[in-house]
C-alpha positions in Angstrom: 74.0 3.9 20.0 72.4 3.1 23.1 74.9 5.3 25.0 74.8 3.8 28.3 73.5 0.8 30.4 71.3 2.3 32.9 69.0 -0.6 33.0 71.8 -3.0 34.1 71.8 -3.5 37.8 74.9 -2.1 39.4 77.2 -4.7 40.7 77.9 -4.8 44.5 80.4 -2.3 45.6 84.0 -3.5 46.2 84.6 -4.5 49.7 85.8 -2.1 52.1 88.9 -4.0 53.2 90.0 -4.4 49.6 89.6 -0.7 49.0 91.3 0.2 52.3 94.3 -1.9 51.2 94.5 -0.6 47.6 94.0 3.0 48.6 96.3 3.1 51.5 99.0 5.7 51.8 102.1 4.7 53.6 103.8 7.1 56.0 106.6 7.6 53.5 104.2 8.4 50.7 102.4 10.8 52.8 105.6 12.5 53.9 106.6 12.9 50.2 103.1 14.3 49.3 103.2 17.0 52.1 106.9 17.8 51.2 106.4 18.2 47.5 103.0 19.7 47.9 104.2 22.4 50.2 107.1 23.2 47.8 104.4 23.3 44.9 102.4 25.8 47.1 105.5 27.9 47.9 106.4 28.7 44.2 106.9 32.5 43.9 103.8 32.8 41.5 101.5 31.1 44.2 102.9 33.0 47.3 100.7 36.0 46.6 97.6 33.9 47.2 98.5 32.8 50.7 96.9 35.9 52.6 93.5 35.1 50.9 93.9 31.4 51.6 94.7 32.2 55.3 91.7 34.5 55.5 89.4 31.7 54.1 90.8 29.2 56.6 90.0 31.6 59.5 86.5 32.4 58.2 85.8 28.6 57.9 86.8 28.0 61.5 84.1 30.5 62.4 81.2 28.7 60.6 79.5 28.3 57.2 80.6 24.6 56.8 77.2 23.4 55.7 76.8 25.3 52.6 78.5 24.9 49.2 80.4 28.1 48.3 79.3 30.3 45.4 81.2 29.3 42.3 80.8 32.8 40.8 82.5 34.4 44.1 85.6 32.2 43.9 89.0 34.0 43.9 91.2 35.0 41.3 94.3 34.4 43.6 94.5 31.6 44.5 93.2 30.9 41.0 89.5 29.7 41.4 89.6 29.0 45.2 86.0 28.9 46.4 86.0 27.3 49.8 86.9 24.5 52.2 85.3 21.1 51.5 84.2 19.1 54.7 81.9 16.7 53.1 82.7 14.4 50.3 79.7 12.1 50.3 78.0 11.3 47.2 75.2 13.8 47.6 77.6 16.6 48.4 79.9 15.8 45.6 77.2 15.6 43.0 75.6 19.0 44.3 79.2 20.4 44.0 79.6 19.2 40.5 76.1 20.5 39.6 77.1 23.9 40.7 80.3 24.1 38.9 82.7 23.2 41.8 85.4 20.4 42.1 87.5 19.3 45.0 91.3 19.5 45.0 94.2 19.9 47.3 97.7 18.5 47.5 98.1 19.1 51.2 96.0 20.3 54.0 92.2 20.4 54.0 90.4 19.7 50.4 89.2 22.8 48.9 86.3 23.6 46.4 87.5 25.3 43.1 85.8 27.3 40.4 88.4 28.8 38.1 87.6 32.1 36.2 88.1 30.0 32.9 87.0 26.6 32.2 88.5 24.2 29.7 85.8 22.4 27.6 85.8 20.2 24.6 82.9 20.5 22.2 83.1 17.2 20.3 82.7 18.6 16.8 86.2 20.5 17.6 87.9 17.3 18.6 91.4 16.8 17.1 92.9 13.3 16.6 96.6 13.3 15.5 97.4 11.2 12.5 99.9 9.2 14.5 97.2 8.5 17.2 94.8 7.2 14.5 97.6 5.0 13.2 98.2 3.6 16.6 94.5 2.8 17.3 94.5 1.0 13.9 97.4 -1.5 14.8 95.2 -3.5 17.3 97.7 -3.5 20.1 95.2 -2.3 22.6 91.6 -2.6 23.6 89.5 -0.1 25.6 86.8 -0.8 28.1 84.5 1.3 30.4 83.9 0.8 34.0 85.8 -2.4 34.3 88.5 -1.5 36.8 87.6 1.8 38.5 89.5 1.2 41.5 92.7 0.3 39.4 92.4 3.3 37.4 92.1 5.9 40.1 94.9 4.3 42.1 97.1 4.5 39.0 95.9 8.1 38.4 97.3 8.9 42.0 100.6 7.0 41.4 104.1 8.3 40.2 104.5 9.7 36.7 107.6 9.0 34.8 109.9 12.1 34.7 107.7 14.0 37.3 107.8 14.8 41.0 105.1 12.7 42.7 102.8 15.8 43.6 99.3 14.3 43.7 95.8 15.6 44.7 94.3 12.2 44.6 94.7 11.2 48.2 93.0 8.3 50.0 90.0 10.4 50.8 89.6 11.5 47.3 89.9 7.7 46.0 87.3 6.6 48.6 84.9 9.5 47.7 85.0 8.9 43.8 84.9 5.2 44.3 81.6 5.8 46.1 80.5 7.8 43.2 81.3 5.0 41.0 79.3 2.6 43.1 76.3 4.9 42.8 76.6 5.1 39.0 77.7 8.6 38.5 81.5 8.2 38.1 83.1 6.3 35.2 86.4 5.0 34.1 88.0 4.0 30.8 90.5 1.4 30.8 93.2 0.6 28.0 94.6 -2.9 28.0 97.7 -4.0 26.2 98.1 -7.3 24.3 99.3 -8.9 27.5 96.0 -8.1 29.3 97.8 -5.3 31.5 96.4 -2.2 32.3 98.3 0.3 30.2 96.4 3.6 30.6 93.1 5.0 31.6 91.2 7.8 33.3 88.0 8.7 35.2 85.4 11.4 35.6 81.8 12.1 36.4 78.7 12.4 34.4 76.8 15.6 35.4 73.4 15.8 33.5 74.4 16.0 29.9 78.0 16.9 30.4 81.1 14.9 31.6 83.7 16.1 34.1 87.2 14.6 33.4 89.0 14.1 36.6 92.4 12.5 35.9 94.2 10.3 33.5 97.3 8.1 33.5 99.6 6.3 30.9 102.0 3.5 31.4 102.8 3.1 27.7 103.0 5.8 25.0 99.7 7.6 24.2 97.4 5.0 26.0 95.7 7.7 27.9 95.1 9.6 24.7 93.7 6.4 23.1 91.3 5.7 25.9 90.3 9.5 26.2 89.7 9.5 22.3 87.3 6.5 22.9 85.6 8.1 25.5 85.0 11.4 23.6 83.8 9.4 20.5 81.1 7.7 22.7 80.2 10.8 24.6 79.6 12.5 21.2 77.5 9.6 19.9 75.6 9.5 23.1 74.5 13.2 22.6 76.4 14.7 25.5 77.0 18.5 25.1 80.7 18.8 26.2 83.6 17.4 28.1 84.7 19.6 30.9 88.5 19.4 31.3 88.6 22.0 34.1 92.0 23.5 33.7 93.6 23.6 30.2 96.9 21.6 29.7 99.0 21.4 26.5 97.7 18.0 26.0 94.1 18.9 26.2 94.6 21.8 24.1 96.1 19.7 21.4 93.1 17.5 21.5 90.6 20.5 20.9 89.9 21.7 24.4 89.7 25.4 24.8 88.9 28.0 27.5 85.6 29.7 28.1 84.8 32.3 30.8 83.2 31.0 34.0 79.9 32.6 33.4 79.6 31.0 30.0 80.6 27.6 31.4 77.8 27.9 34.2 75.2 28.8 31.6 76.2 25.7 29.6 76.3 23.6 32.7 72.8 24.6 33.8 71.5 23.8 30.2 73.3 20.3 30.5 71.5 19.7 33.8 68.2 20.0 32.0 69.0 16.4 31.0 68.8 13.6 33.5 71.9 12.1 35.1 73.2 9.1 33.0 73.8 6.8 35.8 74.7 3.2 35.3 77.5 1.1 34.0 78.8 2.2 30.6 80.0 -0.1 27.8 82.3 0.4 24.8 80.2 0.2 21.7 82.8 0.7 18.9 86.1 -0.8 18.2 89.4 1.2 17.9 89.3 1.1 14.1 85.9 2.7 14.0 87.1 5.4 16.4 90.2 6.0 14.3 88.0 6.6 11.4 85.9 9.3 13.3 85.6 12.7 11.6 84.3 14.9 14.5 83.6 17.9 12.4 81.0 15.8 10.5 79.2 14.4 13.6 
């Protein structure tokens, strides 16, 4: 496999007016995000971290806004909090990812995070459920890369069935990662149903020889898992070292992700950075039937 299309000239970025309209957050949505975000932060298990968070805010007011924080000096409570993010430009975001930091915040200023344990997928350990393999063979969906990044990140920020709408993907985050996509660093996967509708997807950032998964969404059963499996298949075939899922979830655990200590992660990230950044627009090079037959432990 050619692994990626770095020789293809990047298409022109989406017009700012279109993105402003697509990424706009209504006053009602903003109020809801703040109310639910504050409720999320006020859960008993998170209250113990508020003094350290307040101390960090005060320290930030004094100075030190230009340098990225040390990921190894991140707090244990709040879990992995490393600093306050003031700059989400392409150079700063890539520098953060290369140092093992990522931005996140439901409310208030965006913050840098570096959790004590990192969730990684080593592709030989990928698990594909039998039900998912059967679904991929049914021909109901097709998967693309880098076809509708803006639509994917907007959907990732949207409501989830059966869940409170607490999102960290704010308009500022959407614009920042859309700029990373325009620069060829961020990538999306799209899952289309037989009506040509966007049924699922996700996005992330290629960092040297590693990939950082940012978020996913599903509008139909298992569609994000289908797209994510296609992504991981291609990353494995293209020689990537691992997929960084950041925080372990039940879904990613079931797919083969597991936690490693931050020091181990940072060592592996440094090794991944010895490879060139894989910029450009990516293309799917295998159909779903091929991916459904993938035996990761034999890769």
